[in-house]
PDB file of N, CA, C and O in Angstrom:
ATOM      1  N   UNK A   1      27.460  33.582  64.470  1.00  0.00           N
ATOM      2  CA  UNK A   1      28.423  32.702  65.073  1.00  0.00           C
ATOM      3  C   UNK A   1      29.427  33.560  65.837  1.00  0.00           C
ATOM      4  O   UNK A   1      29.829  34.627  65.372  1.00  0.00           O
ATOM      5  N   UNK A   2      29.817  33.095  66.985  1.00  0.00           N
ATOM      6  CA  UNK A   2      30.794  33.858  67.760  1.00  0.00           C
ATOM      7  C   UNK A   2      31.738  32.922  68.479  1.00  0.00           C
ATOM      8  O   UNK A   2      31.484  31.724  68.602  1.00  0.00           O
ATOM      9  N   UNK A   3      32.811  33.479  68.941  1.00  0.00           N
ATOM     10  CA  UNK A   3      33.839  32.725  69.641  1.00  0.00           C
ATOM     11  C   UNK A   3      34.218  33.517  70.876  1.00  0.00           C
ATOM     12  O   UNK A   3      34.269  34.746  70.839  1.00  0.00           O
ATOM     13  N   UNK A   4      34.479  32.831  71.955  1.00  0.00           N
ATOM     14  CA  UNK A   4      34.862  33.511  73.191  1.00  0.00           C
ATOM     15  C   UNK A   4      36.382  33.476  73.306  1.00  0.00           C
ATOM     16  O   UNK A   4      36.998  32.411  73.256  1.00  0.00           O
ATOM     17  N   UNK A   5      36.973  34.650  73.461  1.00  0.00           N
ATOM     18  CA  UNK A   5      38.421  34.775  73.627  1.00  0.00           C
ATOM     19  C   UNK A   5      38.643  35.552  74.910  1.00  0.00           C
ATOM     20  O   UNK A   5      38.343  36.744  74.981  1.00  0.00           O
ATOM     21  N   UNK A   6      39.161  34.887  75.910  1.00  0.00           N
ATOM     22  CA  UNK A   6      39.302  35.526  77.211  1.00  0.00           C
ATOM     23  C   UNK A   6      37.918  35.800  77.765  1.00  0.00           C
ATOM     24  O   UNK A   6      37.115  34.877  77.897  1.00  0.00           O
ATOM     25  N   UNK A   7      37.627  37.033  78.086  1.00  0.00           N
ATOM     26  CA  UNK A   7      36.311  37.423  78.588  1.00  0.00           C
ATOM     27  C   UNK A   7      35.454  38.080  77.507  1.00  0.00           C
ATOM     28  O   UNK A   7      34.324  38.486  77.776  1.00  0.00           O
ATOM     29  N   UNK A   8      35.983  38.186  76.284  1.00  0.00           N
ATOM     30  CA  UNK A   8      35.266  38.874  75.219  1.00  0.00           C
ATOM     31  C   UNK A   8      34.667  37.880  74.236  1.00  0.00           C
ATOM     32  O   UNK A   8      35.265  36.848  73.930  1.00  0.00           O
ATOM     33  N   UNK A   9      33.489  38.206  73.753  1.00  0.00           N
ATOM     34  CA  UNK A   9      32.844  37.414  72.707  1.00  0.00           C
ATOM     35  C   UNK A   9      33.144  38.105  71.378  1.00  0.00           C
ATOM     36  O   UNK A   9      32.829  39.281  71.195  1.00  0.00           O
ATOM     37  N   UNK A  10      33.753  37.366  70.458  1.00  0.00           N
ATOM     38  CA  UNK A  10      34.177  37.922  69.185  1.00  0.00           C
ATOM     39  C   UNK A  10      33.368  37.271  68.064  1.00  0.00           C
ATOM     40  O   UNK A  10      33.295  36.046  67.971  1.00  0.00           O
ATOM     41  N   UNK A  11      32.767  38.097  67.223  1.00  0.00           N
ATOM     42  CA  UNK A  11      31.997  37.592  66.100  1.00  0.00           C
ATOM     43  C   UNK A  11      32.942  37.077  65.026  1.00  0.00           C
ATOM     44  O   UNK A  11      33.894  37.761  64.650  1.00  0.00           O
ATOM     45  N   UNK A  12      32.682  35.875  64.534  1.00  0.00           N
ATOM     46  CA  UNK A  12      33.497  35.340  63.448  1.00  0.00           C
ATOM     47  C   UNK A  12      32.662  35.142  62.188  1.00  0.00           C
ATOM     48  O   UNK A  12      33.131  34.555  61.213  1.00  0.00           O
ATOM     49  N   UNK A  13      31.429  35.631  62.210  1.00  0.00           N
ATOM     50  CA  UNK A  13      30.562  35.560  61.038  1.00  0.00           C
ATOM     51  C   UNK A  13      30.847  36.709  60.091  1.00  0.00           C
ATOM     52  O   UNK A  13      31.523  37.671  60.454  1.00  0.00           O
ATOM     53  N   UNK A  14      30.333  36.604  58.886  1.00  0.00           N
ATOM     54  CA  UNK A  14      30.582  37.651  57.891  1.00  0.00           C
ATOM     55  C   UNK A  14      29.422  38.635  57.800  1.00  0.00           C
ATOM     56  O   UNK A  14      29.468  39.548  56.976  1.00  0.00           O
ATOM     57  N   UNK A  15      28.397  38.480  58.608  1.00  0.00           N
ATOM     58  CA  UNK A  15      27.227  39.347  58.539  1.00  0.00           C
ATOM     59  C   UNK A  15      27.539  40.810  58.746  1.00  0.00           C
ATOM     60  O   UNK A  15      27.025  41.655  58.013  1.00  0.00           O
ATOM     61  N   UNK A  16      28.367  41.133  59.723  1.00  0.00           N
ATOM     62  CA  UNK A  16      28.715  42.531  59.998  1.00  0.00           C
ATOM     63  C   UNK A  16      29.489  43.141  58.838  1.00  0.00           C
ATOM     64  O   UNK A  16      29.269  44.297  58.477  1.00  0.00           O
ATOM     65  N   UNK A  17      30.383  42.370  58.262  1.00  0.00           N
ATOM     66  CA  UNK A  17      31.177  42.865  57.127  1.00  0.00           C
ATOM     67  C   UNK A  17      30.274  43.083  55.920  1.00  0.00           C
ATOM     68  O   UNK A  17      30.375  44.107  55.244  1.00  0.00           O
ATOM     69  N   UNK A  18      29.392  42.126  55.647  1.00  0.00           N
ATOM     70  CA  UNK A  18      28.484  42.260  54.512  1.00  0.00           C
ATOM     71  C   UNK A  18      27.573  43.472  54.682  1.00  0.00           C
ATOM     72  O   UNK A  18      27.300  44.181  53.714  1.00  0.00           O
ATOM     73  N   UNK A  19      27.107  43.711  55.890  1.00  0.00           N
ATOM     74  CA  UNK A  19      26.265  44.861  56.168  1.00  0.00           C
ATOM     75  C   UNK A  19      27.022  46.168  55.915  1.00  0.00           C
ATOM     76  O   UNK A  19      26.475  47.099  55.324  1.00  0.00           O
ATOM     77  N   UNK A  20      28.258  46.238  56.355  1.00  0.00           N
ATOM     78  CA  UNK A  20      29.070  47.444  56.153  1.00  0.00           C
ATOM     79  C   UNK A  20      29.302  47.701  54.672  1.00  0.00           C
ATOM     80  O   UNK A  20      29.252  48.847  54.225  1.00  0.00           O
ATOM     81  N   UNK A  21      29.557  46.646  53.909  1.00  0.00           N
ATOM     82  CA  UNK A  21      29.777  46.794  52.470  1.00  0.00           C
ATOM     83  C   UNK A  21      28.513  47.317  51.787  1.00  0.00           C
ATOM     84  O   UNK A  21      28.592  48.167  50.901  1.00  0.00           O
ATOM     85  N   UNK A  22      27.349  46.810  52.197  1.00  0.00           N
ATOM     86  CA  UNK A  22      26.083  47.275  51.614  1.00  0.00           C
ATOM     87  C   UNK A  22      25.843  48.748  51.939  1.00  0.00           C
ATOM     88  O   UNK A  22      25.368  49.498  51.086  1.00  0.00           O
ATOM     89  N   UNK A  23      26.167  49.170  53.167  1.00  0.00           N
ATOM     90  CA  UNK A  23      25.998  50.577  53.540  1.00  0.00           C
ATOM     91  C   UNK A  23      26.901  51.472  52.706  1.00  0.00           C
ATOM     92  O   UNK A  23      26.464  52.516  52.222  1.00  0.00           O
ATOM     93  N   UNK A  24      28.139  51.077  52.536  1.00  0.00           N
ATOM     94  CA  UNK A  24      29.078  51.863  51.735  1.00  0.00           C
ATOM     95  C   UNK A  24      28.598  51.944  50.296  1.00  0.00           C
ATOM     96  O   UNK A  24      28.646  53.006  49.675  1.00  0.00           O
ATOM     97  N   UNK A  25      28.132  50.815  49.768  1.00  0.00           N
ATOM     98  CA  UNK A  25      27.630  50.778  48.394  1.00  0.00           C
ATOM     99  C   UNK A  25      26.462  51.735  48.206  1.00  0.00           C
ATOM    100  O   UNK A  25      26.395  52.444  47.201  1.00  0.00           O
ATOM    101  N   UNK A  26      25.540  51.761  49.166  1.00  0.00           N
ATOM    102  CA  UNK A  26      24.384  52.663  49.080  1.00  0.00           C
ATOM    103  C   UNK A  26      24.817  54.126  49.131  1.00  0.00           C
ATOM    104  O   UNK A  26      24.280  54.957  48.398  1.00  0.00           O
ATOM    105  N   UNK A  27      25.772  54.440  49.981  1.00  0.00           N
ATOM    106  CA  UNK A  27      26.223  55.830  50.113  1.00  0.00           C
ATOM    107  C   UNK A  27      26.956  56.307  48.871  1.00  0.00           C
ATOM    108  O   UNK A  27      26.835  57.469  48.483  1.00  0.00           O
ATOM    109  N   UNK A  28      27.713  55.417  48.250  1.00  0.00           N
ATOM    110  CA  UNK A  28      28.444  55.791  47.043  1.00  0.00           C
ATOM    111  C   UNK A  28      27.474  56.032  45.890  1.00  0.00           C
ATOM    112  O   UNK A  28      27.744  56.843  45.004  1.00  0.00           O
ATOM    113  N   UNK A  29      26.341  55.325  45.907  1.00  0.00           N
ATOM    114  CA  UNK A  29      25.392  55.402  44.799  1.00  0.00           C
ATOM    115  C   UNK A  29      24.211  56.339  45.050  1.00  0.00           C
ATOM    116  O   UNK A  29      23.207  56.247  44.345  1.00  0.00           O
ATOM    117  N   UNK A  30      24.302  57.237  46.035  1.00  0.00           N
ATOM    118  CA  UNK A  30      23.176  58.134  46.292  1.00  0.00           C
ATOM    119  C   UNK A  30      22.942  59.035  45.087  1.00  0.00           C
ATOM    120  O   UNK A  30      23.877  59.387  44.368  1.00  0.00           O
ATOM    121  N   UNK A  31      21.680  59.401  44.879  1.00  0.00           N
ATOM    122  CA  UNK A  31      21.354  60.212  43.703  1.00  0.00           C
ATOM    123  C   UNK A  31      22.004  61.587  43.816  1.00  0.00           C
ATOM    124  O   UNK A  31      22.046  62.188  44.889  1.00  0.00           O
ATOM    125  N   UNK A  32      22.497  62.058  42.710  1.00  0.00           N
ATOM    126  CA  UNK A  32      23.128  63.374  42.658  1.00  0.00           C
ATOM    127  C   UNK A  32      24.612  63.360  43.000  1.00  0.00           C
ATOM    128  O   UNK A  32      25.309  64.349  42.774  1.00  0.00           O
ATOM    129  N   UNK A  33      25.096  62.256  43.539  1.00  0.00           N
ATOM    130  CA  UNK A  33      26.515  62.180  43.901  1.00  0.00           C
ATOM    131  C   UNK A  33      27.349  61.907  42.656  1.00  0.00           C
ATOM    132  O   UNK A  33      26.945  61.136  41.786  1.00  0.00           O
ATOM    133  N   UNK A  34      28.488  62.530  42.579  1.00  0.00           N
ATOM    134  CA  UNK A  34      29.395  62.309  41.462  1.00  0.00           C
ATOM    135  C   UNK A  34      30.723  61.826  42.028  1.00  0.00           C
ATOM    136  O   UNK A  34      31.508  62.610  42.562  1.00  0.00           O
ATOM    137  N   UNK A  35      30.958  60.543  41.904  1.00  0.00           N
ATOM    138  CA  UNK A  35      32.151  59.921  42.462  1.00  0.00           C
ATOM    139  C   UNK A  35      33.104  59.529  41.351  1.00  0.00           C
ATOM    140  O   UNK A  35      32.700  58.949  40.342  1.00  0.00           O
ATOM    141  N   UNK A  36      34.326  59.838  41.538  1.00  0.00           N
ATOM    142  CA  UNK A  36      35.375  59.349  40.650  1.00  0.00           C
ATOM    143  C   UNK A  36      35.906  58.054  41.264  1.00  0.00           C
ATOM    144  O   UNK A  36      36.054  57.955  42.482  1.00  0.00           O
ATOM    145  N   UNK A  37      36.186  57.085  40.434  1.00  0.00           N
ATOM    146  CA  UNK A  37      36.705  55.804  40.939  1.00  0.00           C
ATOM    147  C   UNK A  37      37.998  56.007  41.737  1.00  0.00           C
ATOM    148  O   UNK A  37      38.311  55.208  42.619  1.00  0.00           O
ATOM    149  N   UNK A  38      38.738  57.056  41.436  1.00  0.00           N
ATOM    150  CA  UNK A  38      39.984  57.330  42.154  1.00  0.00           C
ATOM    151  C   UNK A  38      39.723  57.897  43.544  1.00  0.00           C
ATOM    152  O   UNK A  38      40.549  57.730  44.441  1.00  0.00           O
ATOM    153  N   UNK A  39      38.583  58.570  43.737  1.00  0.00           N
ATOM    154  CA  UNK A  39      38.309  59.226  45.013  1.00  0.00           C
ATOM    155  C   UNK A  39      37.682  58.313  46.063  1.00  0.00           C
ATOM    156  O   UNK A  39      37.833  58.557  47.260  1.00  0.00           O
ATOM    157  N   UNK A  40      36.987  57.274  45.635  1.00  0.00           N
ATOM    158  CA  UNK A  40      36.288  56.406  46.593  1.00  0.00           C
ATOM    159  C   UNK A  40      37.253  55.786  47.608  1.00  0.00           C
ATOM    160  O   UNK A  40      36.969  55.844  48.804  1.00  0.00           O
ATOM    161  N   UNK A  41      38.379  55.195  47.191  1.00  0.00           N
ATOM    162  CA  UNK A  41      39.291  54.625  48.194  1.00  0.00           C
ATOM    163  C   UNK A  41      39.827  55.659  49.186  1.00  0.00           C
ATOM    164  O   UNK A  41      40.046  55.341  50.355  1.00  0.00           O
ATOM    165  N   UNK A  42      40.039  56.894  48.723  1.00  0.00           N
ATOM    166  CA  UNK A  42      40.531  57.946  49.612  1.00  0.00           C
ATOM    167  C   UNK A  42      39.494  58.290  50.680  1.00  0.00           C
ATOM    168  O   UNK A  42      39.827  58.453  51.854  1.00  0.00           O
ATOM    169  N   UNK A  43      38.233  58.399  50.257  1.00  0.00           N
ATOM    170  CA  UNK A  43      37.162  58.712  51.198  1.00  0.00           C
ATOM    171  C   UNK A  43      36.979  57.557  52.181  1.00  0.00           C
ATOM    172  O   UNK A  43      36.793  57.786  53.376  1.00  0.00           O
ATOM    173  N   UNK A  44      37.031  56.332  51.692  1.00  0.00           N
ATOM    174  CA  UNK A  44      36.898  55.170  52.572  1.00  0.00           C
ATOM    175  C   UNK A  44      38.038  55.100  53.591  1.00  0.00           C
ATOM    176  O   UNK A  44      37.813  54.760  54.753  1.00  0.00           O
ATOM    177  N   UNK A  45      39.246  55.419  53.162  1.00  0.00           N
ATOM    178  CA  UNK A  45      40.390  55.409  54.080  1.00  0.00           C
ATOM    179  C   UNK A  45      40.198  56.449  55.181  1.00  0.00           C
ATOM    180  O   UNK A  45      40.493  56.181  56.346  1.00  0.00           O
ATOM    181  N   UNK A  46      39.703  57.637  54.818  1.00  0.00           N
ATOM    182  CA  UNK A  46      39.453  58.673  55.815  1.00  0.00           C
ATOM    183  C   UNK A  46      38.348  58.245  56.778  1.00  0.00           C
ATOM    184  O   UNK A  46      38.448  58.468  57.985  1.00  0.00           O
ATOM    185  N   UNK A  47      37.300  57.634  56.245  1.00  0.00           N
ATOM    186  CA  UNK A  47      36.182  57.183  57.083  1.00  0.00           C
ATOM    187  C   UNK A  47      36.650  56.102  58.057  1.00  0.00           C
ATOM    188  O   UNK A  47      36.288  56.136  59.234  1.00  0.00           O
ATOM    189  N   UNK A  48      37.441  55.154  57.587  1.00  0.00           N
ATOM    190  CA  UNK A  48      37.964  54.099  58.460  1.00  0.00           C
ATOM    191  C   UNK A  48      38.862  54.680  59.548  1.00  0.00           C
ATOM    192  O   UNK A  48      38.783  54.272  60.707  1.00  0.00           O
ATOM    193  N   UNK A  49      39.710  55.627  59.178  1.00  0.00           N
ATOM    194  CA  UNK A  49      40.592  56.266  60.155  1.00  0.00           C
ATOM    195  C   UNK A  49      39.767  56.992  61.212  1.00  0.00           C
ATOM    196  O   UNK A  49      40.079  56.925  62.401  1.00  0.00           O
ATOM    197  N   UNK A  50      38.721  57.682  60.783  1.00  0.00           N
ATOM    198  CA  UNK A  50      37.847  58.387  61.726  1.00  0.00           C
ATOM    199  C   UNK A  50      37.173  57.412  62.689  1.00  0.00           C
ATOM    200  O   UNK A  50      37.155  57.640  63.899  1.00  0.00           O
ATOM    201  N   UNK A  51      36.617  56.321  62.148  1.00  0.00           N
ATOM    202  CA  UNK A  51      35.927  55.338  62.996  1.00  0.00           C
ATOM    203  C   UNK A  51      36.880  54.624  63.958  1.00  0.00           C
ATOM    204  O   UNK A  51      36.467  54.196  65.037  1.00  0.00           O
ATOM    205  N   UNK A  52      38.154  54.494  63.570  1.00  0.00           N
ATOM    206  CA  UNK A  52      39.139  53.836  64.437  1.00  0.00           C
ATOM    207  C   UNK A  52      39.806  54.798  65.399  1.00  0.00           C
ATOM    208  O   UNK A  52      40.673  54.397  66.175  1.00  0.00           O
ATOM    209  N   UNK A  53      39.409  56.078  65.360  1.00  0.00           N
ATOM    210  CA  UNK A  53      39.966  57.055  66.294  1.00  0.00           C
ATOM    211  C   UNK A  53      41.328  57.582  65.897  1.00  0.00           C
ATOM    212  O   UNK A  53      42.032  58.172  66.717  1.00  0.00           O
ATOM    213  N   UNK A  54      41.709  57.373  64.641  1.00  0.00           N
ATOM    214  CA  UNK A  54      43.026  57.828  64.163  1.00  0.00           C
ATOM    215  C   UNK A  54      42.937  59.130  63.391  1.00  0.00           C
ATOM    216  O   UNK A  54      43.953  59.628  62.906  1.00  0.00           O
ATOM    217  N   UNK A  55      41.757  59.687  63.267  1.00  0.00           N
ATOM    218  CA  UNK A  55      41.538  60.880  62.451  1.00  0.00           C
ATOM    219  C   UNK A  55      40.476  61.720  63.136  1.00  0.00           C
ATOM    220  O   UNK A  55      39.443  61.195  63.553  1.00  0.00           O
ATOM    221  N   UNK A  56      40.715  63.000  63.256  1.00  0.00           N
ATOM    222  CA  UNK A  56      39.711  63.866  63.891  1.00  0.00           C
ATOM    223  C   UNK A  56      39.422  65.055  62.981  1.00  0.00           C
ATOM    224  O   UNK A  56      40.265  65.486  62.195  1.00  0.00           O
ATOM    225  N   UNK A  57      38.226  65.557  63.112  1.00  0.00           N
ATOM    226  CA  UNK A  57      37.829  66.719  62.304  1.00  0.00           C
ATOM    227  C   UNK A  57      37.711  67.943  63.145  1.00  0.00           C
ATOM    228  O   UNK A  57      37.387  69.014  62.634  1.00  0.00           O
TER     229      UNK A  57
END
């Protein structure tokens, strides 16, 4: 489902969000990985900042 705002088509469905959550879940649960519940939000915040162009390596 999408909506047109101005000249842009904006998705209002939850499919993209659900897909992103599944990808994150798979990456957190990869074999051999040792994640602390305290570290996951920090890593996610860094990843989001990187994807939004607010963080560079």
